[in-house]
C-alpha positions in Angstrom: 109.0 39.7 76.2 107.3 36.4 75.4 108.6 34.6 72.3 106.9 31.6 70.8 109.0 28.4 70.9 110.0 26.5 67.8 107.0 24.2 67.9 104.5 27.1 68.0 106.4 28.9 65.2 106.4 25.7 63.1 102.6 25.1 63.6 101.9 28.7 62.6 104.2 28.4 59.6 102.3 25.2 58.5 98.9 26.9 59.1 99.7 30.1 57.1 102.1 28.7 54.4 100.1 26.0 52.8 101.8 24.2 49.9 100.9 25.9 47.8 98.0 28.1 48.7 96.1 29.7 45.8 96.3 33.4 45.3 92.7 33.7 46.6 93.5 31.6 49.7 96.6 33.7 50.3 94.6 37.0 50.1 92.1 35.6 52.6 94.9 34.6 55.0 96.6 37.9 54.6 93.5 39.9 55.4 92.9 37.7 58.5 96.5 38.1 59.7 96.4 41.8 59.2 93.8 42.1 62.0 96.5 40.9 64.4 99.0 43.7 63.7 99.7 45.9 66.7 100.7 49.4 66.0 101.9 50.3 69.5 105.3 49.5 71.1 105.4 46.0 72.5 108.6 46.5 74.4 110.1 48.3 77.3 113.6 48.6 75.9 115.7 47.3 72.9 118.9 45.6 73.6 119.2 43.5 70.5 118.2 44.3 66.9 118.2 41.8 64.0 118.4 42.5 60.3 116.9 40.0 57.8 117.3 39.8 54.1 116.9 37.0 51.5 117.2 36.3 47.9 116.4 33.6 45.3 119.2 31.3 44.3 119.7 31.5 40.6 118.9 28.4 38.6 117.1 26.5 41.3 113.7 27.0 43.1 115.3 27.9 46.4 115.6 30.9 48.6 118.4 31.8 51.0 117.8 34.0 54.1 120.3 35.6 56.4 119.7 37.1 59.8 122.2 39.0 61.8 121.7 40.0 65.5 123.3 43.2 66.8 123.6 44.8 70.2 121.7 48.0 70.5 122.6 50.8 70.4 126.2 49.7 69.9 125.4 47.7 66.7 128.0 45.2 67.5 127.4 41.8 65.9 126.3 39.0 68.3 125.2 36.2 66.0 124.4 35.4 62.4 122.3 32.5 61.0 121.1 31.4 57.6 118.6 29.0 56.0 117.9 27.7 52.5 114.4 26.6 51.7 112.5 25.3 48.7 110.2 27.9 47.1 106.6 27.0 48.3 104.8 29.9 46.6 105.3 31.7 43.3 106.3 35.4 43.0 103.0 37.4 43.1 103.1 41.2 43.7 101.5 42.0 47.1 101.9 38.4 48.3 105.7 38.3 48.6 105.5 37.1 52.2 104.1 33.8 51.2 107.1 33.1 49.1 109.8 34.7 51.4 108.3 34.3 54.9 109.1 30.6 55.3 112.8 31.3 54.8 112.9 34.0 57.4 111.0 31.8 59.9 113.5 28.9 59.3 116.5 31.1 59.8 114.9 32.7 62.9 114.4 29.3 64.6 118.1 28.8 64.5 119.0 31.9 66.6 120.4 31.4 70.1 120.1 35.1 70.9 116.6 36.2 70.3 116.3 39.9 69.2 114.0 42.4 70.8 113.1 43.7 67.3 113.6 42.5 63.8 114.2 44.9 60.8 113.2 43.5 57.4 114.1 44.7 54.0 110.6 45.2 52.8 107.2 46.7 53.7 105.2 46.5 56.8 101.7 48.1 56.7 102.7 50.2 53.7 101.0 47.6 51.5 97.7 47.5 49.6 96.1 45.3 52.2 98.2 46.6 55.1 100.3 43.5 55.5 103.7 43.3 53.9 106.5 41.0 54.7 107.6 42.8 57.9 104.1 42.6 59.3 103.8 39.0 58.2 107.0 37.9 59.9 106.3 40.1 63.0 102.9 38.5 63.5 104.0 34.9 62.9 107.0 35.3 65.1 105.2 37.4 67.7 108.1 40.0 67.6 108.3 43.8 67.1 109.1 44.4 63.5 110.0 47.3 61.2 109.8 47.3 57.4 112.6 49.3 55.8 112.3 49.2 52.0 114.4 50.7 49.3 111.5 51.5 47.1 107.8 52.4 47.6 105.2 49.7 47.0 102.1 51.7 47.9 101.0 55.1 49.0 101.7 58.7 48.1 104.1 61.2 49.6 106.0 64.5 49.3 109.8 64.4 48.9 111.4 64.6 52.4 113.9 67.4 53.2 117.4 66.8 52.0 119.0 66.4 55.4 119.7 63.4 57.6 116.6 62.5 59.6 114.2 64.5 57.4 111.0 62.6 56.6 107.5 63.0 55.3 104.5 60.8 55.8 103.5 58.0 53.4 99.8 58.3 52.9 97.2 55.6 51.9 95.8 57.0 48.6 92.3 55.7 49.3 91.8 56.2 53.1 94.1 59.2 53.6 95.7 57.7 56.8 99.5 57.5 57.4 100.9 54.1 56.6 104.6 54.9 56.8 107.4 57.4 56.6 109.7 58.4 53.7 113.0 58.9 55.5 116.2 60.6 54.4 118.9 58.6 56.3 121.7 60.5 54.6 122.0 63.8 52.9 122.1 63.6 49.1 120.7 60.1 48.9 117.4 58.6 48.0 115.0 58.1 51.0 114.0 54.7 52.4 110.4 53.7 53.2 109.8 52.9 56.8 106.6 51.3 58.0 105.2 49.5 61.1 105.6 45.8 60.9 104.2 44.7 64.3 104.3 45.8 68.0 105.8 49.2 67.3 104.6 52.7 66.4 105.7 54.8 63.5 107.7 57.5 65.3 109.7 54.8 67.1 110.2 52.9 63.9 111.7 56.0 62.3 113.9 56.7 65.3 115.3 53.2 65.4 115.9 53.2 61.7 117.9 56.4 62.1 119.9 55.3 65.1 120.7 52.0 63.2 122.1 53.9 60.2 125.9 54.3 60.3 126.8 56.6 57.4 125.0 54.6 54.7 121.6 55.0 53.2 120.5 51.6 54.5 120.3 50.9 58.2 123.2 48.6 59.4 121.1 45.5 60.4 119.6 45.1 56.9 122.6 46.4 55.1 124.8 43.8 56.7 122.2 41.1 56.2 122.1 42.0 52.4 125.9 41.6 52.2 125.6 38.3 54.1 122.9 37.0 51.7 125.0 38.0 48.7 127.9 35.8 49.9 125.6 33.0 50.8 124.2 32.9 47.3 127.6 32.4 45.8 128.3 29.5 48.3 125.0 27.8 47.5 125.6 28.1 43.7 
């Protein structure tokens, strides 16, 4: 699989993360980048999976991101990196990637062991303009990506069966097409919202989400990344 080098990533980041772009400019960029999303598998096999999460640092205009790379399917940790960046874009619903994307890209550039796929705590194409943070990161990094969100941002659905692995489609309310899956990763818990980020199809995204779940509601890559970021926040404070 071809990965962009750090120079290519940095040039794309500068191009698509103007400081600061207006809301209108961001929407135009988002619509343009959405055209680049590939909804088919862009890999032959998965040997390494990364989980990414991030959070604002209280009291300062900074974001901290953590990425952990795991072997797959063993889910043994290989590497973890982090990055702290200045906020370059305000919080605007539907444009979260312009605020959080630069932190993920900065952390990703530090990895020595590039993953075959990245799992992001957020939306992929299950987004009003079909381009959430998992798609944004996937396209800019040219890497297969899955969005696994704790809450629904967009779409309508029926409740999935109350058994591990049960799921129902998440439907675009205007076009009627499937934009994600509402997946029960553990019996008796709330489902997660899985969607294509980039270079993957939905059935594979659901399967990988389930095989990366180890007895918890949240798949292990993003669950561990969340724990990592929580610790990093206390250090930065």
